[in-house]
C-alpha positions as CSV (number, residue, x, y, z in Angstrom):
1,M,-6.3,-8.5,-25.9
2,K,-6.1,-12.3,-25.3
3,K,-2.3,-12.1,-24.1
4,S,-3.3,-10.3,-21.0
5,L,-5.9,-12.3,-20.1
6,T,-3.9,-15.0,-20.0
7,E,-1.0,-12.9,-17.9
8,L,-3.6,-12.1,-15.3
9,Q,-3.8,-15.4,-14.9
10,Y,-0.9,-16.1,-12.9
11,Q,-2.0,-15.1,-9.4
12,H,-4.6,-18.2,-10.2
13,N,-1.5,-20.5,-11.9
14,Y,0.4,-19.3,-8.9
15,T,1.3,-22.6,-6.1
16,T,1.7,-20.9,-3.1
17,S,4.7,-22.0,-0.6
18,K,4.6,-23.1,3.1
19,D,8.6,-23.4,4.1
20,S,9.6,-19.9,1.5
21,I,8.4,-16.6,0.2
22,S,8.5,-16.1,-3.5
23,D,5.6,-13.6,-3.5
24,V,3.7,-12.1,-2.0
25,F,1.1,-15.0,-2.2
26,D,2.6,-17.0,0.0
27,S,2.4,-14.4,2.4
28,E,0.4,-14.5,5.5
29,H,-1.6,-11.8,4.9
30,Y,-3.2,-13.1,1.2
31,Q,-3.4,-16.9,3.3
32,N,-5.4,-15.4,5.7
33,L,-7.8,-13.2,3.6
34,C,-8.1,-16.6,1.5
35,A,-9.6,-18.7,4.2
36,T,-12.5,-14.8,4.8
37,K,-15.5,-13.7,4.1
38,V,-15.4,-10.5,1.8
39,T,-16.2,-7.6,3.9
40,V,-17.7,-4.4,2.8
41,D,-19.8,-1.8,4.7
42,S,-19.9,-4.0,7.5
43,Q,-21.6,-6.5,5.9
44,K,-19.7,-10.1,5.0
45,L,-20.7,-11.4,1.8
46,P,-21.5,-15.3,1.0
47,R,-17.1,-15.4,-1.1
48,R,-14.0,-15.8,1.1
49,Y,-11.3,-13.0,-0.9
50,F,-9.7,-14.6,-4.7
51,A,-11.7,-17.2,-4.6
52,G,-12.7,-17.2,-8.2
53,K,-9.9,-17.0,-10.8
54,H,-10.7,-14.2,-12.6
55,D,-10.2,-12.6,-8.7
56,I,-7.8,-9.3,-9.3
57,A,-5.0,-8.8,-6.1
58,F,-3.8,-5.4,-6.0
59,S,-1.5,-2.5,-3.7
60,M,-2.2,0.6,-4.3
61,C,1.3,2.7,-4.3
62,L,1.1,6.6,-3.1
63,D,4.7,8.2,-3.7
64,L,4.4,12.7,-2.9
65,Y,6.9,13.8,-4.6
66,L,8.4,18.0,-6.1
67,L,6.9,19.3,-9.3
68,Y,6.7,22.9,-8.8
69,K,9.7,24.8,-9.0
70,Q,11.9,21.6,-7.8
71,R,11.3,23.4,-3.8
72,R,12.5,22.5,-1.5
73,G,9.8,23.4,1.2
74,G,8.2,19.2,0.4
75,P,6.6,17.2,-1.7
76,S,3.8,19.2,-3.7
77,A,2.1,15.6,-5.7
78,C,1.0,12.1,-5.1
79,P,-0.2,10.1,-7.6
80,I,-2.0,7.8,-7.1
81,L,-1.1,4.0,-8.5
82,L,-2.2,0.4,-8.5
83,Q,-0.1,-2.5,-9.0
84,I,-1.4,-5.5,-10.1
85,Y,-0.5,-8.6,-8.3
86,N,-2.5,-11.0,-10.8
87,L,0.6,-10.6,-13.1
88,P,3.6,-11.8,-13.3
89,P,6.7,-10.2,-11.2
90,K,8.6,-9.7,-14.5
91,V,6.4,-7.1,-15.5
92,R,2.9,-5.5,-12.8
93,T,6.1,-2.5,-12.3
94,H,6.6,-1.7,-15.9
95,I,5.0,1.4,-16.0
96,S,2.4,-0.4,-19.0
97,W,0.7,-1.7,-16.2
98,L,0.6,0.2,-13.2
99,I,-2.8,2.4,-13.5
100,C,-2.9,5.4,-12.6
101,V,-6.1,6.4,-11.1
102,G,-5.9,10.8,-10.0
103,V,-3.5,12.6,-8.8
104,I,-3.9,14.6,-6.1
105,P,-2.6,18.4,-6.4
106,G,0.4,21.0,-5.7
107,P,1.5,23.5,-4.8
108,K,1.3,21.7,-1.4
109,G,1.1,17.8,-0.1
110,P,-2.2,17.0,1.2
111,K,-2.6,17.8,5.1
112,Q,-5.6,14.7,5.3
113,L,-4.7,12.5,2.4
114,T,-7.5,10.2,3.5
115,T,-9.9,13.3,2.3
116,F,-8.6,12.4,-1.3
117,L,-8.6,8.9,-1.1
118,H,-12.8,8.6,-0.2
119,P,-13.1,8.1,-3.9
120,F,-11.2,5.1,-4.7
121,E,-12.6,3.7,-1.3
122,N,-16.0,4.5,-2.6
123,E,-14.7,2.2,-6.3
124,C,-12.6,-0.6,-4.1
125,A,-16.5,-1.3,-2.1
126,L,-17.7,-1.7,-5.8
127,L,-14.4,-4.3,-7.1
128,A,-15.1,-5.5,-3.6
129,K,-19.8,-6.7,-4.4
130,G,-19.0,-7.1,-7.8
131,I,-18.4,-6.0,-11.8
132,K,-20.1,-7.0,-14.3
133,T,-17.2,-7.8,-17.0
134,F,-16.9,-9.6,-20.6
135,D,-14.7,-12.8,-20.9
136,C,-12.5,-12.5,-24.6
137,I,-11.7,-15.9,-24.2
138,E,-14.7,-17.5,-22.6
139,Q,-17.2,-15.4,-24.4
140,D,-19.2,-14.7,-22.2
141,Y,-19.9,-12.6,-18.9
142,F,-18.6,-13.1,-15.0
143,Q,-18.7,-10.8,-11.9
144,L,-15.5,-9.6,-11.3
145,H,-13.7,-8.6,-8.1
146,A,-11.0,-6.9,-6.9
147,Y,-9.1,-6.5,-3.6
148,N,-6.4,-3.4,-2.4
149,M,-4.3,-5.5,-0.2
150,V,-1.9,-3.7,0.8
151,P,-1.4,0.7,1.0
152,L,2.5,1.1,0.0
153,G,3.9,4.5,-0.6
154,D,7.4,6.7,0.6
155,I,7.7,7.4,4.5
156,I,6.1,11.2,3.6
157,A,3.1,9.3,2.5
158,I,2.4,6.8,4.9
159,E,2.9,8.9,7.8
160,K,-0.1,10.6,6.1
161,L,-2.0,7.3,5.3
162,L,-1.2,6.5,9.1
163,N,-2.3,9.6,10.8
164,I,0.5,10.1,12.3
165,K,3.1,12.6,13.7
166,G,6.4,10.6,11.1
167,H,9.8,10.4,11.5
168,N,10.4,14.1,13.4
169,G,8.0,13.0,16.1
170,K,8.6,11.4,19.7
171,Y,7.6,8.2,18.9
172,P,8.9,8.4,15.0
173,C,8.0,4.8,14.0
174,C,5.2,3.3,12.8
175,S,6.1,0.2,13.9
176,C,8.1,-0.2,17.4
177,E,7.8,2.3,20.5
178,I,11.0,3.9,19.7
179,K,11.1,7.4,21.5
180,A,12.7,9.6,19.9
181,I,14.7,13.1,21.7
182,N,15.9,17.0,20.8
183,N,18.6,19.2,22.2
184,P,16.8,21.4,24.5
185,E,20.0,24.0,24.9
186,S,19.3,24.0,20.7
187,P,16.7,26.1,19.5
188,D,15.8,23.5,16.4
189,K,13.7,21.4,18.6
190,T,13.2,18.7,15.1
191,Y,13.7,15.2,17.1
192,Y,15.8,12.2,16.4
193,V,16.4,8.8,17.7
194,P,20.8,7.6,17.7
195,L,21.5,4.8,18.9
196,N,23.7,6.7,21.3
197,H,21.4,8.6,24.2
198,P,23.8,12.1,24.6
199,K,22.9,12.1,28.1
200,K,24.2,7.8,28.4
201,V,20.9,7.3,29.1
202,R,21.0,4.6,27.1
203,A,22.8,2.7,24.1
204,W,21.1,0.4,20.9
205,K,22.7,-2.8,18.8
206,V,21.9,-2.0,15.4
207,T,20.8,-5.8,15.7
208,E,18.9,-5.4,18.3
209,L,17.1,-2.5,18.6
210,P,13.4,-2.7,20.1
211,L,10.6,-3.3,19.3
């Protein structure tokens, strides 16, 4: 237990850099959070994110995958994993350190992913407000705060999380306004994004895609 607590101090002891990014704590997103007061259910609390040495930074990881009979009809299950950023990078992705808080069952993939995440969001609100916890090293109680920094997932999971059509939609990208096309002469109405438009309307370079 004491060894685990020592490893969890990695985030508190980490020295951020303005010139390079070696870890998530060097990111602009993390730096902005550290300067922002915690908000839970539209209520601002009198402290900033990651202000305490025991504060936990984590990400929610979603990965939809095939489970039942290995059919290619789409993903059928989705574990909800937590990756703890307070741990050193060399161990934080090991399965022994990942926390599974639930599995969205099959046999079909979820249509409304946020419905299944509602209990988890309630737990996140409680963690942001603080949970009374015992420190076995200092032999004293403290308020544990934990914050979900960013959701991670495969393409399908992120599509469902953002509630967008996805990679077969007219606007398939979640970060830009590239418009996809389909072949009007084909019965298959799947949209795609070719670098060279079939009607010579435009052509893109791989290194100069529009944002």
